[in-house]
C-alpha positions in Angstrom: 72.7 -18.7 -35.7 76.2 -17.2 -35.2 78.6 -19.3 -33.2 82.4 -19.4 -33.2 83.6 -22.7 -31.8 86.9 -24.1 -30.4 86.7 -27.9 -30.4 89.0 -29.6 -28.0 89.4 -33.4 -28.7 88.2 -32.8 -32.3 89.5 -36.2 -33.6 87.6 -38.2 -31.0 84.1 -39.6 -31.1 82.4 -36.6 -29.5 84.7 -34.1 -31.3 84.0 -35.5 -34.8 80.2 -35.4 -34.1 80.6 -31.9 -32.8 82.1 -30.9 -36.1 79.3 -32.7 -37.9 76.8 -30.5 -36.0 78.9 -27.4 -36.9 79.0 -28.5 -40.5 75.2 -28.9 -40.7 74.5 -25.6 -38.9 77.1 -23.7 -40.8 79.0 -22.7 -37.7 82.6 -21.3 -37.8 85.2 -23.5 -36.2 88.1 -21.2 -35.3 90.2 -23.6 -33.2 90.7 -27.3 -33.0 92.8 -29.5 -30.6 93.8 -33.2 -30.6 96.2 -35.5 -28.9 98.2 -37.0 -31.8 95.9 -38.1 -34.6 97.3 -35.6 -37.1 96.0 -37.4 -40.2 92.4 -36.7 -39.2 93.3 -33.4 -37.7 94.8 -32.3 -41.0 91.6 -33.2 -42.9 89.6 -31.2 -40.3 91.9 -28.2 -40.7 91.5 -28.3 -44.5 87.8 -28.5 -44.3 87.0 -26.0 -41.5 90.0 -23.7 -41.9 90.5 -22.8 -38.2 93.0 -20.1 -37.2 94.5 -22.3 -34.5 95.3 -26.0 -34.1 96.7 -27.5 -30.9 98.4 -30.9 -30.7 99.1 -32.2 -27.2 101.9 -34.5 -28.4 104.9 -32.4 -29.2 106.4 -34.6 -32.0 103.0 -34.9 -33.6 102.7 -31.2 -33.6 105.9 -30.8 -35.5 104.6 -33.2 -38.1 101.4 -31.3 -38.4 103.2 -28.0 -39.0 104.9 -29.6 -42.0 101.6 -31.2 -43.3 99.7 -27.9 -43.2 102.5 -25.5 -44.1 100.5 -24.4 -47.1 97.6 -23.2 -44.9 97.3 -20.0 -42.8 96.8 -22.0 -39.5 99.0 -21.6 -36.4 100.0 -24.8 -34.8 100.7 -25.0 -31.0 101.5 -27.9 -28.8 101.5 -29.4 -25.3 99.3 -28.3 -22.4 100.1 -24.7 -23.1 98.8 -25.1 -26.6 95.7 -26.9 -25.4 94.9 -24.1 -23.0 95.5 -21.5 -25.7 92.9 -23.3 -27.9 90.5 -23.4 -24.8 90.8 -19.6 -24.3 91.1 -18.6 -28.0 89.9 -15.0 -28.3 87.7 -15.4 -31.4 85.7 -18.4 -29.9 82.5 -17.7 -28.0 82.0 -21.4 -27.1 84.6 -24.0 -26.1 83.5 -27.6 -26.8 85.7 -29.7 -24.4 85.5 -33.3 -25.4 89.1 -34.2 -24.3 89.2 -37.6 -22.6 90.6 -37.8 -19.1 91.9 -35.4 -16.4 94.0 -33.7 -19.1 90.8 -31.7 -19.7 90.9 -29.9 -16.3 93.4 -27.2 -17.0 91.9 -26.3 -20.4 88.5 -26.0 -18.7 89.9 -23.6 -16.2 91.7 -21.7 -18.9 88.4 -21.3 -20.8 86.7 -20.0 -17.6 89.5 -17.5 -16.9 89.0 -16.2 -20.5 85.2 -16.0 -19.7 84.3 -18.5 -22.4 81.1 -20.5 -22.1 81.8 -24.3 -22.2 80.0 -27.2 -23.8 81.4 -29.9 -21.5 81.8 -33.5 -22.5 85.0 -34.0 -20.4 83.3 -35.4 -17.3 86.7 -35.9 -15.5 86.9 -32.1 -15.2 84.0 -32.1 -12.7 84.7 -35.4 -11.2 88.2 -34.4 -10.0 87.9 -30.7 -9.8 84.2 -29.9 -9.5 84.5 -27.6 -6.5 87.2 -25.5 -8.2 85.6 -25.5 -11.6 82.1 -24.6 -10.5 83.3 -21.9 -8.1 85.4 -20.3 -10.9 82.6 -20.5 -13.4 80.2 -18.8 -11.0 82.7 -16.0 -10.3 83.4 -15.5 -14.0 79.7 -15.7 -15.1 80.5 -18.6 -17.3 77.9 -21.2 -18.4 78.8 -24.9 -18.2 76.5 -26.6 -20.7 76.4 -30.4 -20.4 77.0 -32.6 -23.5 76.8 -36.1 -22.0 73.4 -37.5 -23.1 72.3 -38.1 -19.5 73.3 -34.7 -18.1 71.8 -33.0 -21.2 68.6 -34.8 -20.5 68.5 -33.6 -17.0 69.4 -30.1 -18.1 66.6 -30.2 -20.7 64.0 -31.5 -18.1 65.1 -28.7 -15.7 64.2 -26.0 -18.2 60.7 -26.2 -16.9 61.6 -26.3 -13.2 60.7 -23.0 -11.5 62.5 -23.7 -8.2 65.1 -26.3 -7.3 63.4 -26.7 -3.9 60.6 -28.8 -5.6 63.1 -31.2 -7.2 63.1 -34.5 -5.3 65.8 -36.4 -7.2 67.6 -37.0 -10.4 67.5 -40.4 -12.1 70.4 -41.1 -14.5 69.8 -43.9 -16.9 72.4 -46.4 -18.0 72.3 -48.9 -20.9 73.8 -51.5 -18.6 76.5 -52.1 -21.3 77.2 -55.5 -22.9 77.3 -57.4 -19.6 74.0 -56.5 -18.0 72.8 -59.3 -15.8 76.2 -61.0 -15.7 77.6 -62.4 -12.5 81.1 -61.6 -11.0 82.3 -65.0 -12.1 81.2 -64.4 -15.7 82.8 -61.0 -15.7 86.2 -62.4 -14.7 86.4 -64.0 -18.2 85.5 -60.9 -20.2 88.0 -59.9 -22.9 88.7 -56.3 -24.1 87.2 -57.3 -27.5 84.0 -58.2 -25.8 83.9 -55.1 -23.6 84.4 -52.9 -26.6 81.2 -54.1 -28.3 78.6 -51.7 -26.8 75.0 -52.6 -27.8 73.7 -49.1 -28.4 76.4 -46.4 -28.6 79.4 -45.7 -30.8 82.1 -44.3 -28.5 85.8 -44.2 -28.0 87.6 -47.2 -26.3 88.0 -45.6 -22.9 84.4 -44.5 -22.6 83.2 -47.8 -24.0 85.1 -49.7 -21.3 83.8 -47.3 -18.6 80.2 -48.1 -19.8 80.9 -51.9 -19.6 82.2 -51.6 -16.0 79.5 -48.9 -15.1 82.4 -46.6 -14.1 80.9 -44.2 -16.6 77.7 -44.0 -14.5 79.7 -43.5 -11.3 81.6 -40.6 -12.9 78.2 -39.2 -14.1 76.8 -39.3 -10.5 79.7 -37.1 -9.4 79.5 -34.8 -12.4 75.7 -34.4 -11.9 76.2 -33.6 -8.3 78.4 -30.6 -9.3 76.4 -29.5 -12.4 73.0 -29.5 -10.7 74.2 -28.7 -7.1 72.7 -31.8 -5.6 74.1 -34.3 -3.1 74.9 -37.8 -4.5 72.1 -39.2 -2.2 69.6 -37.5 -4.5 71.0 -39.0 -7.7 69.8 -42.5 -8.6 70.8 -44.8 -11.5 68.2 -46.8 -13.5 69.2 -49.3 -16.2 67.3 -48.5 -19.4 68.5 -51.1 -21.9 67.3 -49.4 -25.1 69.1 -46.1 -24.4 65.9 -44.2 -25.4 65.1 -42.6 -22.1 68.2 -40.6 -21.5 67.4 -39.5 -17.9 64.6 -38.3 -15.7 63.8 -35.8 -12.9 61.3 -36.4 -10.1 59.5 -33.6 -8.3 58.3 -33.6 -4.7 54.8 -34.5 -5.8 56.2 -37.7 -7.4 55.7 -36.4 -10.9 58.5 -37.7 -13.2 59.7 -35.9 -16.4 62.0 -37.6 -18.9 63.8 -36.7 -22.1 63.7 -39.3 -24.8 65.4 -39.7 -28.2 67.3 -42.1 -30.4 70.8 -43.0 -29.1 72.7 -40.4 -31.0 75.1 -37.9 -29.4 74.5 -35.2 -31.9 71.2 -34.3 -30.1 72.9 -33.3 -26.8 75.9 -31.8 -28.7 73.6 -29.6 -30.8 71.5 -28.5 -27.8 74.6 -27.5 -25.9 75.7 -25.4 -28.8 72.4 -23.8 -29.7 70.9 -23.5 -26.2 68.4 -22.0 -25.4 67.2 -22.3 -29.0 66.5 -25.5 -30.9 67.2 -26.2 -34.5 66.4 -29.0 -37.0 68.6 -32.0 -36.1 70.4 -34.4 -38.4 69.3 -37.2 -36.1 66.7 -39.8 -36.9 63.2 -39.1 -35.5 62.3 -41.3 -32.6 59.5 -43.8 -33.4 58.5 -45.5 -30.2 56.4 -48.0 -32.1 59.6 -49.4 -33.5 60.8 -50.2 -30.0 57.4 -51.5 -28.8 58.8 -52.1 -25.3 61.2 -50.1 -23.1 62.8 -52.0 -20.2 64.0 -50.7 -16.9 66.0 -52.3 -14.0 67.9 -51.3 -10.9 71.6 -51.0 -11.2 73.7 -53.8 -9.7 76.2 -51.9 -7.5 77.5 -55.1 -5.9 78.6 -56.8 -9.1 79.7 -53.6 -10.9 82.0 -52.3 -8.2 83.1 -49.1 -10.0 79.6 -47.6 -9.4 79.7 -48.2 -5.7 83.4 -47.0 -5.5 82.3 -43.6 -7.1 79.4 -43.2 -4.8 81.7 -43.7 -1.8 84.4 -41.4 -3.2 81.8 -38.6 -3.7 80.5 -39.0 -0.2 84.0 -38.7 1.2 84.8 -35.7 -1.0 88.2 -34.1 -1.0 90.6 -35.9 -3.3 88.9 -39.3 -3.2 87.0 -38.6 -6.5 90.3 -37.6 -8.2 91.9 -40.8 -7.0 89.1 -42.9 -8.3 89.2 -41.3 -11.7 93.0 -41.5 -12.0 93.0 -45.2 -10.9 90.3 -46.0 -13.5 92.2 -44.3 -16.3 95.2 -46.5 -15.7 93.2 -49.6 -15.0 91.3 -49.3 -18.3 94.6 -49.0 -20.2 96.0 -52.0 -18.5 92.9 -54.0 -19.2 93.0 -53.0 -22.9 96.6 -54.2 -22.9 95.5 -57.6 -21.5 97.5 -57.0 -18.3 94.7 -57.2 -15.8 91.2 -58.7 -15.8 87.9 -56.9 -16.3 86.9 -57.3 -12.6 90.4 -56.0 -11.5 89.3 -52.6 -12.7 86.6 -52.2 -10.1 88.8 -53.5 -7.3 91.7 -51.2 -8.2 89.4 -48.2 -8.4 87.8 -49.0 -5.1 91.2 -49.6 -3.4 92.9 -46.6 -4.8 90.1 -44.3 -3.7 90.1 -45.8 -0.2 93.9 -45.4 -0.1 93.6 -41.7 -0.7 93.8 -39.8 2.7 91.0 -37.5 3.7 91.8 -33.8 3.5 90.6 -30.8 5.5 89.6 -27.6 3.7 89.8 -26.6 0.1 92.0 -28.4 -2.5 94.0 -26.9 -5.2 94.7 -27.9 -8.8 98.1 -29.2 -7.7 96.5 -31.2 -5.0 94.2 -32.8 -7.6 97.0 -33.5 -10.0 99.1 -35.0 -7.2 96.2 -37.3 -6.0 95.7 -38.4 -9.6 99.4 -39.2 -10.0 99.5 -41.1 -6.7 96.4 -43.2 -7.7 98.0 -44.1 -11.0 101.2 -45.2 -9.3 99.2 -47.2 -6.8 97.3 -49.1 -9.5 100.6 -49.8 -11.4 102.3 -51.0 -8.2 99.4 -53.2 -6.9 98.8 -54.7 -10.4 102.5 -55.5 -10.8 102.8 -53.3 -13.9 105.1 -50.7 -12.5 107.8 -50.0 -15.1 
């Protein structure tokens, strides 16, 4: 197949796996973008030979220019550079795996340039879903989900002739390393414990989000926008082995699921090759090896982030942006040993509730302001305001 990719967040977990898929399929990578890991980015540039490389950190961009001065690659920086990589003229698919709300503006830049997007940056839809989906529809741009759960739903829906017969979506969760723990037990959790996910190899922020189940809360909001369903029709089911990636239920109570080994290269490759399928580098699923698959209801009382996200989505407006911004700061503070594990859920819930209701449509500036206010709120309440 012929594909020309721009990979945003190319040095992160999803980005490196995206490049692995591109390598095995022989796809052209014409642009890459990263935050500041220029050592790895230089290696990627030398292997894939992109025309454009964007580095969000200005000083790191200057260092990269020196490091790749012998190569015909143009180095750009900052948000402007990230948006240029997202709208690069030679790319026909933008793979956005940037972590955090920083991915919103590049997503909008890609849509404005009429580029289809393989989206792994869930915060884009959590905070700006109304704006993004409206713009994508107007531009005729496809938003192809990369998250394993949303990819599973997307794959299951390929056989759905009419959304009217869809009863609900069931997102699965691994439950993280602390499934079944009480609130008292969770108060003693250390960053080192929380970073040891039982099934998936992910970056630190996403791994902590999985441990708090914030990740699943964000996915409820993302799924609501991706599949145009209210949050009330999106349930969460704990599937400990991470083999059943998500399910859909029809009005006749038939349930269809997508299964596979826990390897992100399956949903990444499907987003890139859709609607076609190609041989995958991923291990074949052998259900006999697992013998048993286990399921349980999600505990929204103990894992407060999940309930906070549901409430924020039901309120709408800027509450989701506030929840997301609060979580990003709270996770950083936890990793720095400045707050406890259970503080994350409390801060996310409080910051979202603190965000005033709004009437009418919201703008990108409104979203960014709500995000900034939620971050300040968390720093102030936690006593970490510099």
